[in-house]
N, C-alpha and C positions, 0 to 999 in steps of 0.2 A: 787600833793597837794590832800588832803584827808579833807572831812568835815564830821563831825559827829553830829548828832542832835538827842537830848535824848526828852521823852515823856513819858507819864504816871505817872507823878506825882500829887500829890494833897494833900487833908485833909483826914485823916481817923482816927477812933478813936484807941484807944489801943487795941491790939488784934487783929487788923484787918489785911487785906492783899492790897498789891497793887504789880503791874507788870509793871516795867521800859523797854522799849526798846529804843536802840541807832541805828540808821540807817547811815551807811556809804553810800558817795558817791565821787565818784572821781577815784582815783586811787585804788580801792577794792581790786584789785589782788596782790597787795603787803602787804596788812595788814596780820601780824602775830599774835601777843599775844594781847589781849583786856581785859579791866578791867574796873570796877566801882570804883570810889573814892567818897568821900563825905568831905563836908564842912560846919559846923556848926558856927553861928556867933562869932567872937573874939575866934577861934579856926584854928589849923593848918589843912589842908587837909589830910584826912586819907584814906589809903587803905582799900576795903570792901570786892572786890572778882575779881581774876583774872581767865583767861582761855587761854589756848594756841591753836592754829589754828585749830589742828585736836583732840582738846578735850583730848588730851594726859595726859595734867596736867590742875589741878585745884585748886585754893587757897582761903582762906576764913579769914578773920579778925576772931580773935577768938569771938568777941563780936556780931557776926552775925552766927556764925556757927552753923549747926542745924536749923536755921530758915530762911535764904537766901540761893538762889540756881541760880546760874549762868549759862546761856546756850548761843550757838550760831547758827545762820543758814549763812553758809557761802555761799549758793545761794542767800540770800537775804541781805548779807553783813549785818547783824543785830546780835547785841548782847542783850541780856535779865537779868533782874534780878527780880526773882520771890522773893518779901518779903513777908514771915507769920509772926504771933504773933508780930506784930509791936510794939513797945515801944517807948513812948516819948522822949528818948534820942537816938533814930532813925532819929529823925528831923534833916533836914539838906539839903544842895541841893546837888545832886547826879549827878555826871559827870562822863563821858564815855572818856576811852583813848585808843588809838591803838598804836601799835610798829610795825615799819616796818620789824626789822632787826629778832626778836624772840630769843628765848632762854635765855633771861635773867631773873632777878628775877621777878617774877609777882607781887610781893607788893611793888617794889621799883618805887616811882614817877617819878624819872628820866630818868626809862627806855623807857617813851612813848613819841612818835612823835607829837600826835595831839590829841587835847582836844574837848569835845564840851562844849557848854556854860551852860549846866546843867539845872536840872529840881527840882523844889521845892517839897519835901517831910515834910509833917508836920503831926505829931501823937498827937493827943491830951489824956489828962488822964481823 
């Protein structure tokens, strides 16, 4: 069993920055790929960024490329999302996801076994 808890969300003005964290607990030794997804009201959950266990692979959605950076600290079982130059369209609940098998498509929602509850990010114009 794996638990994921996100933190770091909040309200920020357009152009500002936030850093999200996702701490894992439980069977953390089995974690392989990790990712961030987001879901805005009335919209489907969408991929934001993903990272393989040893950071050999990273992937970003086109909408955040160049503005967001994903990273992880395996010793702390934590994945981060540094978000810069935020835009109102980035407003959403951001969710952390973890995959136990690894090697799959980082952007595929169904690859992930465990999900956090999410943290709200609101960007005002």
